[in-house]
C-alpha positions as CSV (number, residue, x, y, z in Angstrom):
1,M,-36.7,-127.2,-32.1
2,K,-35.9,-123.9,-30.6
3,V,-32.1,-123.3,-30.4
4,P,-30.9,-119.9,-29.1
5,L,-27.6,-118.4,-30.3
6,L,-26.6,-118.2,-26.6
7,D,-28.3,-119.5,-23.5
8,L,-26.8,-117.9,-20.4
9,K,-29.5,-119.3,-18.2
10,A,-28.3,-122.8,-18.9
11,Q,-24.8,-121.8,-17.8
12,Y,-26.0,-120.0,-14.7
13,A,-28.4,-122.7,-13.3
14,P,-25.7,-125.1,-11.9
15,L,-23.6,-122.2,-10.6
16,R,-26.5,-120.3,-9.0
17,D,-25.8,-121.2,-5.3
18,E,-22.1,-120.7,-5.7
19,I,-22.5,-117.3,-7.3
20,K,-25.1,-116.1,-4.9
21,E,-22.9,-116.9,-1.9
22,V,-20.0,-114.8,-3.1
23,M,-22.3,-112.0,-4.1
24,D,-23.7,-112.0,-0.6
25,E,-20.2,-111.7,0.7
26,V,-19.7,-108.5,-1.3
27,C,-23.1,-107.1,-0.2
28,D,-22.3,-107.9,3.5
29,A,-18.9,-106.2,3.2
30,Q,-20.4,-103.2,1.3
31,Y,-17.0,-102.9,-0.6
32,F,-18.2,-102.5,-4.1
33,I,-15.4,-100.7,-6.1
34,L,-12.0,-102.4,-6.4
35,G,-10.8,-103.8,-3.1
36,P,-9.8,-107.3,-1.9
37,K,-12.3,-109.3,-4.1
38,V,-11.1,-107.5,-7.2
39,E,-7.5,-108.1,-6.2
40,A,-8.1,-111.8,-5.7
41,F,-9.7,-112.1,-9.1
42,E,-6.8,-110.1,-10.7
43,N,-4.3,-112.5,-9.1
44,N,-6.2,-115.5,-10.4
45,I,-6.4,-114.1,-13.9
46,A,-2.7,-113.3,-13.9
47,E,-1.9,-116.9,-12.9
48,Y,-4.3,-118.3,-15.5
49,C,-2.8,-116.2,-18.3
50,G,0.8,-116.6,-17.2
51,V,1.5,-112.8,-16.7
52,K,2.9,-110.7,-13.8
53,H,0.1,-108.2,-13.7
54,A,-3.7,-108.1,-14.3
55,I,-5.6,-104.9,-13.9
56,G,-9.4,-105.1,-13.6
57,V,-11.3,-102.4,-15.5
58,S,-14.8,-101.4,-16.4
59,S,-15.1,-103.0,-19.9
60,G,-13.2,-104.5,-22.8
61,T,-13.5,-101.2,-24.6
62,D,-12.0,-99.3,-21.6
63,A,-9.2,-101.9,-21.5
64,L,-8.2,-101.1,-25.0
65,L,-8.5,-97.3,-24.3
66,M,-6.3,-97.6,-21.2
67,A,-3.7,-99.7,-22.9
68,M,-3.3,-97.1,-25.6
69,M,-3.2,-94.3,-23.0
70,A,-0.4,-96.2,-21.3
71,L,1.6,-96.0,-24.5
72,D,0.8,-92.2,-24.7
73,I,-1.1,-92.6,-28.0
74,G,-2.9,-89.5,-29.1
75,V,-3.3,-86.9,-31.8
76,G,-0.8,-87.3,-34.6
77,D,-0.3,-91.0,-33.9
78,A,-1.6,-93.9,-35.8
79,V,-2.4,-97.5,-34.8
80,I,-2.5,-100.4,-37.2
81,T,-5.4,-102.9,-36.7
82,S,-7.7,-105.3,-38.5
83,T,-10.7,-103.9,-40.3
84,Y,-12.7,-107.0,-39.5
85,T,-13.4,-106.7,-35.9
86,F,-15.9,-105.3,-33.4
87,F,-16.1,-101.5,-33.3
88,A,-14.4,-101.1,-30.0
89,T,-11.0,-101.8,-31.4
90,A,-11.1,-98.9,-33.9
91,G,-13.4,-96.7,-31.9
92,S,-10.9,-96.6,-29.0
93,I,-8.1,-95.5,-31.3
94,A,-10.3,-92.7,-32.6
95,R,-11.4,-91.6,-29.1
96,L,-7.8,-90.7,-28.3
97,G,-7.5,-88.6,-31.4
98,A,-5.2,-91.1,-33.1
99,T,-5.8,-92.5,-36.6
100,P,-6.7,-96.1,-37.2
101,I,-4.9,-97.8,-40.1
102,F,-7.0,-100.7,-41.3
103,V,-5.5,-103.7,-42.9
104,D,-7.0,-106.8,-44.4
105,I,-7.3,-110.3,-42.8
106,D,-6.0,-113.7,-43.7
107,P,-9.1,-115.4,-45.2
108,V,-8.4,-118.7,-43.5
109,S,-8.1,-117.5,-39.8
110,F,-10.1,-114.2,-40.1
111,N,-7.1,-112.6,-38.2
112,I,-5.0,-109.7,-39.3
113,D,-2.6,-110.5,-42.2
114,P,1.0,-109.8,-41.1
115,A,2.1,-109.3,-44.7
116,K,-0.4,-106.4,-44.9
117,V,0.9,-104.9,-41.7
118,R,4.5,-105.1,-42.9
119,A,3.5,-103.3,-46.2
120,I,2.2,-100.3,-44.1
121,F,5.7,-99.8,-42.7
122,E,7.6,-100.5,-45.9
123,N,5.4,-98.7,-48.4
124,P,3.0,-96.4,-46.4
125,P,0.0,-95.1,-48.3
126,E,-0.3,-91.4,-48.9
127,N,-3.2,-90.9,-46.4
128,I,-1.0,-91.9,-43.4
129,K,2.3,-90.2,-44.4
130,G,3.3,-87.8,-41.6
131,L,1.6,-89.9,-38.9
132,N,3.6,-91.6,-36.2
133,V,2.7,-95.3,-36.2
134,K,2.9,-96.1,-32.6
135,A,1.3,-99.5,-32.1
136,I,-0.2,-102.6,-33.7
137,I,-3.4,-104.1,-32.3
138,P,-3.9,-107.7,-33.5
139,V,-7.3,-109.0,-32.8
140,H,-7.6,-112.6,-31.8
141,L,-10.9,-113.0,-33.5
142,Y,-13.5,-115.7,-32.6
143,G,-11.2,-117.4,-30.1
144,Q,-8.1,-118.1,-32.2
145,M,-4.9,-116.2,-31.9
146,A,-3.3,-114.1,-34.6
147,D,0.1,-114.9,-36.1
148,M,2.1,-113.5,-33.1
149,D,5.5,-114.6,-34.3
150,S,5.2,-112.4,-37.4
151,I,3.5,-109.5,-35.5
152,M,6.1,-109.4,-32.8
153,K,8.9,-109.5,-35.4
154,I,7.4,-106.5,-37.2
155,A,6.9,-104.6,-34.0
156,T,10.5,-105.2,-32.9
157,E,11.9,-104.3,-36.3
158,F,10.0,-101.0,-36.5
159,D,10.0,-100.2,-32.8
160,V,6.2,-100.0,-32.1
161,G,4.1,-101.4,-29.3
162,V,1.8,-104.4,-29.5
163,I,-1.6,-104.4,-27.7
164,E,-3.4,-107.7,-28.1
165,D,-7.1,-107.4,-28.4
166,A,-8.0,-110.7,-26.7
167,A,-11.6,-109.8,-26.0
168,Q,-12.8,-113.0,-27.6
169,A,-9.9,-115.2,-26.8
170,I,-9.1,-115.5,-23.1
171,G,-7.3,-118.8,-22.5
172,S,-6.6,-119.5,-26.1
173,E,-3.0,-120.5,-26.8
174,Y,-0.2,-120.0,-29.3
175,L,3.1,-121.9,-29.8
176,F,5.7,-119.1,-30.0
177,N,9.0,-119.3,-31.9
178,D,10.8,-119.8,-28.6
179,G,9.2,-123.2,-28.3
180,N,6.8,-122.2,-25.4
181,D,3.1,-121.8,-25.6
182,Y,1.5,-118.6,-24.4
183,K,-2.0,-117.5,-23.6
184,A,-3.7,-114.8,-25.5
185,G,-2.7,-111.4,-24.2
186,S,0.6,-112.5,-22.7
187,I,2.9,-112.0,-25.7
188,G,2.6,-108.3,-26.6
189,D,3.2,-105.2,-24.3
190,M,-0.4,-105.6,-23.0
191,G,-3.4,-107.8,-23.6
192,C,-7.0,-106.7,-23.3
193,Y,-10.0,-108.9,-22.3
194,S,-13.7,-108.3,-22.3
195,F,-16.1,-109.9,-19.8
196,F,-19.2,-109.0,-21.6
197,P,-21.8,-111.6,-20.7
198,S,-21.7,-113.4,-24.1
199,K,-17.9,-114.1,-23.8
200,N,-16.5,-117.5,-22.8
201,L,-15.8,-115.8,-19.5
202,G,-18.7,-113.5,-19.1
203,G,-19.9,-111.4,-16.1
204,F,-23.2,-110.0,-15.0
205,G,-22.7,-106.8,-17.0
206,D,-19.7,-105.0,-18.4
207,G,-16.1,-105.7,-17.2
208,G,-12.6,-106.0,-18.6
209,M,-9.0,-106.6,-17.8
210,V,-5.6,-105.5,-19.0
211,V,-2.6,-107.8,-18.5
212,T,1.1,-107.1,-18.8
213,N,4.5,-108.3,-17.8
214,D,5.8,-104.7,-17.6
215,D,6.0,-103.2,-14.1
216,N,5.9,-99.6,-15.3
217,L,2.9,-100.2,-17.6
218,A,1.1,-101.9,-14.8
219,D,1.7,-99.0,-12.4
220,K,0.4,-96.6,-15.1
221,L,-2.6,-98.7,-15.8
222,R,-3.6,-98.9,-12.1
223,K,-3.4,-95.2,-11.8
224,A,-5.2,-94.6,-15.1
225,R,-8.3,-96.6,-14.1
226,N,-8.7,-94.3,-11.1
227,H,-8.3,-90.8,-12.7
228,G,-4.5,-90.9,-12.7
229,M,-4.7,-90.7,-8.9
230,A,-1.9,-91.8,-6.4
231,P,-2.2,-91.1,-3.6
232,K,-5.8,-90.2,-3.0
233,Y,-6.7,-86.7,-4.4
234,Y,-3.3,-86.3,-6.0
235,H,-3.5,-86.8,-9.8
236,Q,-0.3,-87.5,-11.7
237,F,-2.1,-87.4,-15.1
238,V,-5.6,-87.4,-16.5
239,G,-7.0,-90.9,-16.4
240,G,-10.6,-92.0,-16.1
241,N,-13.2,-93.9,-14.1
242,F,-12.3,-97.4,-15.5
243,R,-12.6,-99.4,-12.3
244,L,-13.9,-103.0,-12.0
245,D,-16.8,-103.6,-9.6
246,A,-16.3,-106.2,-6.8
247,L,-19.6,-107.8,-7.7
248,Q,-18.4,-108.5,-11.2
249,A,-15.1,-109.8,-9.9
250,V,-16.6,-112.4,-7.7
251,V,-18.9,-113.7,-10.3
252,L,-16.1,-113.9,-12.8
253,D,-13.8,-115.6,-10.2
254,V,-16.4,-118.4,-9.8
255,K,-16.7,-118.9,-13.5
256,L,-12.9,-118.8,-14.1
257,K,-12.7,-122.2,-12.4
258,Y,-14.9,-123.7,-15.1
259,L,-13.4,-121.9,-18.1
260,D,-11.2,-124.6,-19.5
261,E,-14.0,-127.1,-19.2
262,W,-16.2,-124.7,-21.2
263,H,-13.5,-124.3,-23.8
264,S,-13.3,-128.0,-24.2
265,A,-17.0,-128.3,-24.6
266,R,-17.0,-125.6,-27.3
267,R,-14.3,-127.5,-29.2
268,R,-16.4,-130.7,-29.0
269,N,-19.4,-128.9,-30.4
270,A,-17.2,-127.5,-33.2
271,E,-16.1,-131.0,-34.1
272,L,-19.7,-132.1,-34.3
273,Y,-20.6,-129.3,-36.6
274,N,-17.4,-130.0,-38.7
275,K,-18.5,-133.6,-39.2
276,A,-22.1,-132.6,-40.0
277,F,-21.0,-130.2,-42.7
278,A,-18.3,-132.4,-44.2
279,G,-18.7,-132.7,-48.0
280,S,-21.3,-129.9,-48.2
281,L,-21.1,-126.4,-49.6
282,V,-20.7,-125.1,-46.0
283,K,-17.2,-124.0,-45.3
284,T,-16.3,-124.6,-41.6
285,P,-13.8,-122.5,-39.6
286,A,-10.2,-123.6,-39.8
287,A,-8.4,-124.3,-36.5
288,V,-5.0,-123.3,-37.7
289,Y,-3.1,-124.4,-34.6
290,A,-4.8,-127.7,-34.0
291,D,-1.6,-129.7,-34.8
292,K,0.7,-127.6,-32.6
293,G,0.4,-129.8,-29.5
294,I,-1.5,-127.1,-27.5
295,V,-4.7,-127.6,-25.7
296,N,-6.6,-124.4,-26.2
297,Y,-5.7,-124.0,-29.9
298,H,-9.2,-122.5,-30.4
299,I,-11.8,-121.6,-27.8
300,Y,-14.7,-120.9,-30.3
301,N,-16.1,-117.7,-28.8
302,Q,-18.0,-117.9,-32.1
303,Y,-18.4,-120.8,-34.6
304,I,-18.3,-119.1,-38.0
305,I,-19.3,-120.7,-41.2
306,R,-19.0,-119.4,-44.7
307,V,-21.8,-119.8,-47.2
308,A,-22.2,-118.1,-50.6
309,N,-26.0,-117.7,-49.9
310,R,-25.5,-116.5,-46.4
311,D,-28.6,-114.4,-46.1
312,V,-30.8,-117.2,-47.3
313,V,-29.3,-119.5,-44.8
314,R,-29.7,-117.0,-42.0
315,D,-33.4,-116.4,-42.9
316,R,-34.1,-120.2,-42.9
317,L,-32.5,-120.6,-39.5
318,L,-34.4,-117.7,-38.0
319,A,-37.7,-118.9,-39.5
320,N,-37.1,-122.2,-37.7
321,D,-36.4,-120.5,-34.4
322,I,-32.7,-121.1,-34.5
323,G,-30.4,-118.3,-33.3
324,C,-27.6,-117.0,-35.5
325,D,-25.9,-113.7,-36.2
326,I,-23.6,-111.9,-38.6
327,Y,-20.1,-111.0,-37.2
328,Y,-19.5,-108.5,-38.8
329,P,-21.7,-107.1,-41.7
330,V,-19.7,-103.9,-42.3
331,P,-15.8,-103.9,-41.9
332,M,-14.4,-100.9,-40.1
333,H,-12.9,-99.2,-43.2
334,L,-16.4,-98.9,-44.7
335,Q,-18.1,-97.5,-41.6
336,E,-19.7,-94.1,-42.0
337,C,-17.8,-92.6,-39.0
338,F,-14.5,-93.5,-40.7
339,S,-15.4,-92.2,-44.2
340,D,-13.0,-89.3,-43.8
341,L,-10.1,-91.7,-43.9
342,G,-10.6,-92.3,-47.6
343,Y,-11.1,-96.1,-47.8
344,K,-13.5,-97.4,-50.4
345,L,-15.2,-100.6,-51.3
346,G,-12.7,-103.1,-52.8
347,D,-9.7,-101.8,-50.7
348,L,-9.7,-104.7,-48.3
349,P,-11.3,-107.6,-50.2
350,N,-10.8,-110.5,-47.8
351,S,-12.6,-108.7,-45.1
352,E,-15.4,-107.5,-47.4
353,Q,-15.9,-111.0,-48.6
354,A,-16.0,-112.3,-45.0
355,A,-18.6,-109.7,-44.2
356,N,-20.8,-111.0,-47.0
357,E,-20.4,-114.8,-46.4
358,T,-20.0,-115.5,-42.7
359,L,-22.6,-116.6,-40.1
360,A,-22.3,-117.4,-36.4
361,L,-24.0,-120.5,-35.2
362,P,-24.8,-121.6,-31.6
363,I,-21.7,-123.0,-30.0
364,Y,-22.1,-122.6,-26.2
365,P,-21.2,-125.6,-24.0
366,E,-24.7,-126.5,-23.0
367,L,-25.8,-127.3,-26.5
368,T,-27.2,-130.9,-26.9
369,D,-26.3,-133.1,-29.8
370,E,-30.0,-133.0,-30.9
371,M,-29.9,-129.2,-30.9
372,Q,-26.7,-129.2,-33.1
373,E,-28.2,-131.8,-35.4
374,C,-31.3,-129.5,-35.8
375,V,-29.0,-126.6,-36.7
376,A,-27.0,-128.5,-39.2
377,E,-30.0,-130.2,-40.9
378,T,-31.7,-126.8,-41.2
379,I,-28.7,-125.3,-42.9
380,L,-28.2,-128.3,-45.2
381,S,-31.8,-128.2,-46.2
382,V,-31.2,-124.9,-48.0
383,H,-29.0,-126.8,-50.5
384,E,-31.4,-129.7,-51.2
């Protein structure tokens, strides 16, 4: 049985007429950049995420870049983040001339380890002495939020900003120490989302969003996405062309109405996998907030298993026409472009082990039980 890693056609089919209708409205209006359709989507995202401001931008990468620009991060500054993440997190830091400081992950959640973050402040390594640590970027990896209680406590104690990389986690929730639950992106100074087509909320191309509760940051972000301009042709600072297209906004606005339903379906699929692999050598992902009384404790942007013979399992799946992928085979501290930072193999062992053992399986809402059974049986057959 053929099982793709992701089937966007299956998601699109029931939404085709609804999406075409709103795209036609944009085409008839010929208002393609920002404008009322983008504003409407921003308002809906702000309401969904429980924030005051949502600023639509051109990609998740540009969302991270703009958020750091809003905190005036640049040459001589440093930003602490996870080494186990997609390249955009670290690449955006480097693009501004700042230095990424990579820390290891908690091996259970795959998210940044707050104890390792604290150690950077209390006992900074030689290679970052003299740098001004200006922010922490926790990555809510695979659809589950990082330990934001600990991260925010550290940020407050050492007076640094927090930018949540929620590219894979829109709608996921966290029970904060004040007794309230918050959506990913709404706890730190800013939160950044990606609407890359493979995300739980994916567009018809690139797109992103920055959210914040800070009025001043929101004003700066809106100017930054349009070359620092306000009013027209008057530039207060050098920004960029980071604007969200109206066509993307209307597509995403349609899909937003179904997002929680899709989250629920992904959790159901995760449970089916968990049961299928119970008692085997396959280690299933831990939902660390499942007992906190929150609905979207995990949204499973990816379903990640650990297996000691990962490459053998991957090859068996691919040979049987079953999609899978490795997120991520090389942690950031071992990437060639960051070799000048002086990290070496063995420095961040939890991330290095995850890179060698993890494999992403199909988890999208439209999977059938038969498809999941086929995936599980193929993996388990490796150990027969």
